[in-house]
N, C-alpha and C positions, 0 to 999 in steps of 0.2 A: 336135418340141417347140418351143413358142413361146419367144421371147426373154424373159429376165428384165428386167422394167421397173423402173428405179431412179430415185431422185432423190438429189441431193447437197445437203447443208445445212451451210453453214459461213460464218461471218462474215468469214473471211480469204480474199481473192481468190487468193493464191498457193496456199493449201491446196485451194481449189475446183479450180484449174487442174491441180494435180498429180493429184488423183483422177480428173478428167475425162480427162487424157492416158493414165493407166493403164487406165481402163475401155475406152477406144477401142481398146486393143490386145487386148481379150478378145472373142471372136467372138459369144457368145450373150447379151450383156447390152446393154440399150438405155437411154440416159439420156433421161428424159422431162421433167425439169426440173432446173435448178440454182438453188438458193435461198441468199440471204445471211442469212436469219433464220427464226425459227420461224413467223412469220405468213405469209411467202411459202410455207413448206413446207405449212402447213395449206391454203392456197389450192390448191397443186399436188395435194395429196391429194384435195381435193374435185373437181378437174377431170380427174384421170387415174387409171387403174388402176395401182397401185404395188405391186410385190412386195417391194422392198427399199429401205431408206434408209441412206445413208452419212451419219451424224449426228454433228456436232461436239457435245461436251458443254458446253464453256464458251463460251456466247454471251450477249450483253447482252439485257436485257428478259425473255426466256424461255429458260431453259437447255434443252439437249438432253434432260436427264433429265425435266424438266417436260413437254416435248413428247412424249416416249416414253410417259409415263403417261397422256397425253390421247388418244392415237390407238388404233385397233383393234389387238388383238394378232395379227390375221391378217397385218398388214404387218410384216415382219421388219426388224430393225435391226442394223447394224454400226456401233458407236460409234467415233468418231475423236477424238483429243485429244492435246494436248502435255503433259498432266499425268497422270503415272502413278497418282497418288492417287485418281483418279476411277474406276479399274478396278472396284472393289468395287461402286460404285453401278451401273455398267453391267451387271455380271453379276447383280446383284439383280433386274434387269428381264428376265432370261433372254434377253439379246441373243445374236445368232448369234456375234458375235466383238467384240473390242476391239482397235483398232489405234492404236499410239502413233506420233505424228508425230516425224520425217518418215517418211512411209509409202512403202515400196518397192513396186515392181510385184509382186515375188514374194510379199510378205506379203499384199498385197491380193488377189492371185489365190488364195492359200490360203484366205482368208476367204470368197471367193465359192464356192470348191469346198465349203467347209463348209456354206454355205447350200444348194447343190445337193443335197448328201447328206441334209440334214435335210428338204428339200422333197420328196424322193422318197417320204417317209413321211407327207406332208401329209394323205392321205386316211385315215390310220389314226387312230382316235379314242383319245386318251390317256385312261386311267381314273384319273389322279392329277394332283395339282398339287404344285409345289415352292415352298416359302416359306423365307425366312431367319428363323431363330429361335435366339437364344443363340449367335450367331456360327457357326452351321452352316446348311447348306441341307438342309431337312427335306422328305422326300417324304410326302405324305398321300394315301391312296387316297380317291376320291370316296365310295365306299360306307361309309367310316368316319366321314364328317363328319355330325354331327347338326345343328349350327347354327353360324352365324358372327355374332359380336357386335362392333359397332364402338365403339371408345372413342377418339374424335378421330382421331389419326394411327395408332392401333394397332388391331389386331384380336385378339379371342380366338376361336380356332377350337376349338369343342367337338367332340371326336371320341368314339368309343366307348371309347377307351383313356385319353385324357388331354386337357388343354386346352393348346393351343399358342398362344403370343403372338408376333405378328409386326408389324413396322412396315409398314403397308400401308393403302390406302384401301379402303373397302367397294365402291365403284364399280369399281375396278380388279380386285379379286378376283372380283366378280360377272361380269365379262366373260370370265373364264377357266373358268367353271363351266358344265356342261351345263344348258341352260335347261328341260329336261323333268324334271330331277331336283331342281333347287333353285329356290326362289322367294323374291323379296324381299317381305317383309310390312311392313316399317317402314324408315325411313331408317337405323336402327341394327341391323337384323336380316335375315339370310338364313336360311331354314330348308330342311332336306332333306325332301322330300315323303315318302319311305319311313318317316321317323321320326315323322310326325304321327299322333297317336292320335285326336284329335277337333278340331273347330273350330266356331266360331260366326261371326257377322258382325263380332264385335269382337276375337276372339283365337283362337290355336291352342294346343293342349296337346300336349306332347311330352316324354318322358323326365322327367316330374316338373316341367316348367317350363311356365309360361303366358306366351306372347308376344303382345303387342298387335298387331292389324292396323290400320295407319293408313289414313285415307281415301285417301291418294295411291295406295296399292298394293292397295286392296280389290278393285277391278274386275278387275285383272290376275290377282290371286290366285284369285278365284272362277272366272274364265274358264279358267285352267289346271286347277283342281281338277275342273271339270265335264267336261273332256276326258280326264281320266285313266281 
């Protein structure tokens, strides 16, 4: 089995050094970059294959939460912070773990073991998504989602049973959906292909709703529909 490739992202030199020293004592994890801000982290992600990020939440200019929302969900995150109140934000992003500073070797090793356990199942395709709604984490099966509607920083997820409202961006939720089942037709709409009843060059009809197809997404929509 190949080593876990990780990067450390923290604006505090001491915090970076502590995590580095701990990781060097664990046999199957390799540090490919150490970054003092989110911009350096983005460059590292562009230049290296990265499995895991140790990511500080409270950083100047671009926070760890903002960075986590901007990167691919195939790269897993262990959040690190001195502020306990950020824990909910971290788990909202389905992070592997959340470490409160000062971080001990034993606690960091436990987080890495949690990553290993989850990664063993990485070839298994989940058939659901988990979102935060009404102060709960709600599991939604993919086959129940009819369409997803964006309302600024909120989404309305229309399912066969009810409408679920969550604070999330449509681009972030799109990255978590199987791309052969769901298709973006508009900056504000993602639709589930199995629920499409009919379509034209201008709109799709589904479950009594008519959704416009914008020019931006028209070509990709027709290309996907033609291959179904």
